[in-house]
C-alpha positions as CSV (number, residue, x, y, z in Angstrom):
1,M,11.9,5.4,12.3
2,R,8.4,4.7,11.2
3,F,6.8,1.3,10.6
4,A,3.8,0.4,8.4
5,I,2.0,-2.8,7.3
6,Y,1.5,-3.1,3.6
7,F,0.4,-5.6,1.1
8,V,3.3,-6.0,-1.3
9,P,3.3,-8.7,-4.0
10,P,6.1,-11.3,-3.4
11,P,9.5,-11.1,-5.0
12,G,9.3,-12.3,-8.6
13,D,5.5,-11.8,-8.9
14,P,4.7,-10.6,-12.4
15,L,2.4,-7.8,-11.3
16,G,4.8,-6.7,-8.6
17,Q,7.7,-6.6,-11.1
18,T,5.7,-4.8,-13.7
19,A,4.6,-2.1,-11.2
20,A,8.1,-1.8,-9.8
21,R,9.5,-1.0,-13.2
22,W,6.7,1.5,-13.8
23,L,7.4,3.2,-10.4
24,G,11.1,2.9,-10.8
25,R,11.9,1.2,-7.5
26,D,11.7,-2.3,-5.9
27,P,10.4,-2.1,-2.3
28,H,11.9,-5.5,-1.5
29,T,15.5,-4.6,-2.4
30,G,15.3,-0.8,-2.5
31,D,17.0,-0.9,-5.9
32,S,16.2,1.9,-8.4
33,L,15.0,0.6,-11.7
34,P,15.5,2.3,-15.1
35,G,12.5,4.0,-16.7
36,A,11.2,3.5,-20.2
37,P,8.9,5.5,-22.5
38,V,5.3,4.3,-22.7
39,G,2.8,5.5,-25.3
40,R,3.1,9.2,-25.5
41,L,5.0,9.5,-22.3
42,T,8.8,9.8,-22.3
43,A,10.8,8.0,-19.6
44,E,11.2,11.4,-17.9
45,D,7.4,11.9,-18.0
46,V,6.8,8.6,-16.3
47,A,9.4,9.4,-13.7
48,F,7.7,12.8,-13.1
49,H,4.2,11.3,-12.7
50,T,5.4,8.5,-10.4
51,A,7.7,10.6,-8.2
52,A,5.3,10.9,-5.3
53,A,4.5,7.2,-5.2
54,R,8.0,5.9,-5.8
55,R,9.4,6.1,-2.2
56,Y,6.5,4.0,-0.9
57,G,6.9,1.4,-3.6
58,F,4.1,-0.7,-5.1
59,H,1.8,-1.5,-2.2
60,A,-1.6,-1.3,-0.6
61,T,-1.8,0.3,2.9
62,M,-3.2,-2.0,5.6
63,K,-1.8,-0.1,8.6
64,A,-0.6,3.4,7.8
65,P,2.9,4.5,8.8
66,F,3.3,5.0,12.5
67,R,6.0,5.7,15.1
68,L,6.5,3.0,17.7
69,A,4.8,3.6,21.1
70,R,7.1,4.2,24.0
71,D,5.8,1.2,26.0
72,T,6.7,-1.4,23.4
73,T,9.6,-2.6,21.3
74,E,10.5,-3.4,17.7
75,T,11.0,-7.0,18.7
76,A,7.5,-7.1,20.1
77,L,6.0,-5.6,17.0
78,E,7.8,-8.2,14.8
79,E,6.6,-11.1,16.9
80,A,3.1,-9.8,16.9
81,F,3.3,-9.4,13.1
82,R,4.4,-13.0,12.5
83,T,1.7,-14.3,14.8
84,F,-1.0,-12.2,13.1
85,C,0.0,-13.4,9.7
86,S,0.0,-17.1,10.8
87,R,-3.6,-16.7,11.9
88,E,-5.1,-15.0,8.9
89,A,-6.0,-16.9,5.8
90,S,-4.9,-16.1,2.3
91,F,-7.4,-15.5,-0.5
92,V,-7.7,-14.6,-4.1
93,V,-9.1,-11.3,-5.6
94,P,-10.4,-12.3,-9.0
95,C,-9.4,-9.2,-11.0
96,L,-8.0,-5.7,-10.7
97,K,-8.6,-2.7,-12.8
98,I,-6.9,0.7,-13.3
99,D,-8.9,3.5,-11.8
100,R,-8.6,7.1,-10.9
101,I,-9.0,8.2,-7.3
102,G,-9.2,12.0,-7.4
103,P,-6.1,13.0,-9.3
104,F,-4.2,9.8,-8.6
105,F,-4.2,6.5,-10.5
106,A,-4.3,3.2,-8.8
107,L,-5.1,-0.5,-9.2
108,V,-8.3,-1.4,-7.4
109,P,-10.5,-4.6,-7.3
110,A,-12.8,-4.8,-10.3
111,R,-15.5,-6.1,-8.0
112,P,-16.2,-5.7,-4.2
113,A,-13.6,-7.6,-2.2
114,P,-15.0,-8.1,1.4
115,E,-12.0,-10.3,2.3
116,I,-9.6,-7.3,1.8
117,E,-11.8,-5.0,3.8
118,A,-12.1,-7.5,6.7
119,L,-8.4,-8.0,6.8
120,A,-7.6,-4.3,6.7
121,C,-9.9,-3.7,9.6
122,K,-8.3,-6.5,11.6
123,T,-4.8,-5.1,10.8
124,V,-5.6,-1.6,11.9
125,M,-7.1,-2.8,15.2
126,A,-4.5,-5.5,16.0
127,F,-1.5,-3.2,15.7
128,E,-3.0,-0.1,17.3
129,R,-1.2,-0.7,20.6
130,F,2.1,-0.3,18.8
131,R,1.3,3.1,17.4
132,A,2.5,6.3,19.1
133,P,0.0,9.1,19.3
134,L,0.2,11.6,16.4
135,S,2.1,14.8,17.0
136,D,0.5,18.1,16.3
137,A,2.7,18.4,13.2
138,E,1.5,14.9,12.0
139,L,-2.1,15.9,12.5
140,A,-1.6,19.1,10.6
141,R,-0.1,17.3,7.6
142,R,-3.3,15.3,7.2
143,Q,-5.1,18.6,6.6
144,P,-8.0,17.9,9.0
145,D,-10.0,20.8,7.7
146,R,-10.5,19.0,4.4
147,L,-11.6,15.7,6.0
148,S,-15.1,14.4,6.4
149,V,-16.6,13.8,9.8
150,A,-15.9,10.1,9.5
151,Q,-12.4,10.6,8.3
152,L,-11.6,13.1,11.0
153,R,-12.9,10.7,13.6
154,N,-10.7,7.9,12.2
155,L,-7.7,10.2,12.1
156,H,-7.9,10.9,15.9
157,R,-8.9,7.3,16.8
158,W,-6.6,5.3,14.6
159,G,-4.0,7.8,13.3
160,Y,-5.2,7.7,9.7
161,P,-8.3,9.0,8.1
162,H,-8.9,6.2,5.5
163,V,-9.6,3.2,7.6
164,L,-12.6,1.0,8.6
165,D,-15.7,2.7,7.2
166,T,-13.6,5.0,4.9
167,F,-11.2,2.4,3.7
168,R,-10.7,1.8,0.0
169,F,-8.2,-0.8,-1.1
170,H,-5.9,0.6,-3.8
171,M,-2.3,0.1,-5.1
172,T,-1.1,3.6,-6.0
173,L,0.5,4.0,-9.5
174,S,1.0,7.8,-9.6
175,G,1.2,11.0,-7.8
176,P,-1.5,13.7,-8.5
177,V,-1.8,14.0,-12.3
178,P,-3.1,17.3,-13.8
179,H,-6.4,17.0,-15.6
180,S,-4.7,17.9,-18.9
181,D,-2.4,14.9,-18.6
182,Q,-4.8,12.3,-17.3
183,A,-5.9,10.8,-20.6
184,T,-2.3,10.4,-21.7
185,V,-1.3,8.8,-18.4
186,Q,-4.3,6.5,-18.5
187,A,-3.4,5.3,-22.0
188,A,0.2,4.6,-20.9
189,L,-1.0,2.7,-17.8
190,D,-3.4,0.6,-19.9
191,E,-0.5,-0.3,-22.3
192,W,2.1,-0.9,-19.6
193,F,-0.1,-3.2,-17.4
194,A,-1.9,-5.0,-20.2
195,P,0.0,-8.2,-19.8
196,V,-0.9,-8.6,-16.1
197,I,-4.0,-6.6,-15.4
198,G,-6.6,-9.3,-16.0
199,Q,-4.9,-11.9,-13.8
200,P,-6.2,-12.9,-10.3
201,L,-4.4,-11.3,-7.4
202,H,-3.2,-13.9,-4.8
203,F,-3.5,-12.0,-1.5
204,G,-1.1,-14.3,0.4
205,S,1.1,-12.2,2.5
206,L,1.7,-9.0,4.4
207,S,4.9,-7.0,4.7
208,L,6.2,-5.0,7.7
209,M,7.8,-1.9,6.3
210,T,10.3,0.6,7.6
211,E,11.1,4.2,6.9
212,A,14.5,4.9,8.3
213,E,14.1,8.6,8.6
214,P,11.5,11.2,7.4
215,G,11.4,11.2,3.6
216,A,13.4,8.0,3.3
217,P,12.1,5.2,1.0
218,F,9.9,2.5,2.5
219,L,11.5,-0.9,2.5
220,V,10.2,-4.4,3.3
221,R,11.6,-5.3,6.7
222,H,9.7,-8.6,7.1
223,Y,7.7,-10.4,4.4
224,C,5.3,-12.9,6.0
225,P,3.0,-15.3,4.2
226,L,-0.6,-15.6,5.4
227,A,-1.9,-19.0,6.4
228,T,-3.5,-21.3,3.8
229,L,-7.0,-22.4,4.5
230,N,-5.8,-25.9,5.6
231,E,-3.2,-24.4,7.9
232,R,-5.8,-22.2,9.5
233,M,-8.3,-25.0,10.0
234,S,-5.6,-27.2,11.6
235,A,-4.3,-24.5,13.9
């Protein structure tokens, strides 16, 4: 089993529901959701372009998937997770936009969001003691020969290349899309997310995720609200 810490919108959240229908799966329940044609994409086209992202569900990675270290327990991880969330304040990201990161599409902040970057750094560091070292096979899967010096350093130190100085908050909406299809997928995303894309994002929780076995879908194991500002000040 592997664990991860993600930001996942709460159950019933309009953005989360819209994205779950686009990706075809709800990470809270694990339910598969029926696809629909969008723009020039058939339902089968949408399923094809979202296949790589589907098993992770709509999320943003805060602590990348990891195996549990031998000198700790799942109970200890869960307790540390609840304590961490109770001490970190929620905040609002004013607006998201659809962007392309290499061949992938994702939702990203429309403006710099230092609160997200600060929380991501804290999350990576706070839960490092629970992470088992990467195996040789896990290291190889990250294709270290293609990483920058900073990414390679992060991979060996933190188990994931895209953290701290190389972190970029994003909520993945597709797998790699061929260049010839990118304009069509962009137009479909613009249409599908139009009702929710301009709304503020309330960053008010974190989710402890589990992957039961290699290749299994990631599911929310524990959904935990972050503290409100008043709760944090009175703690």
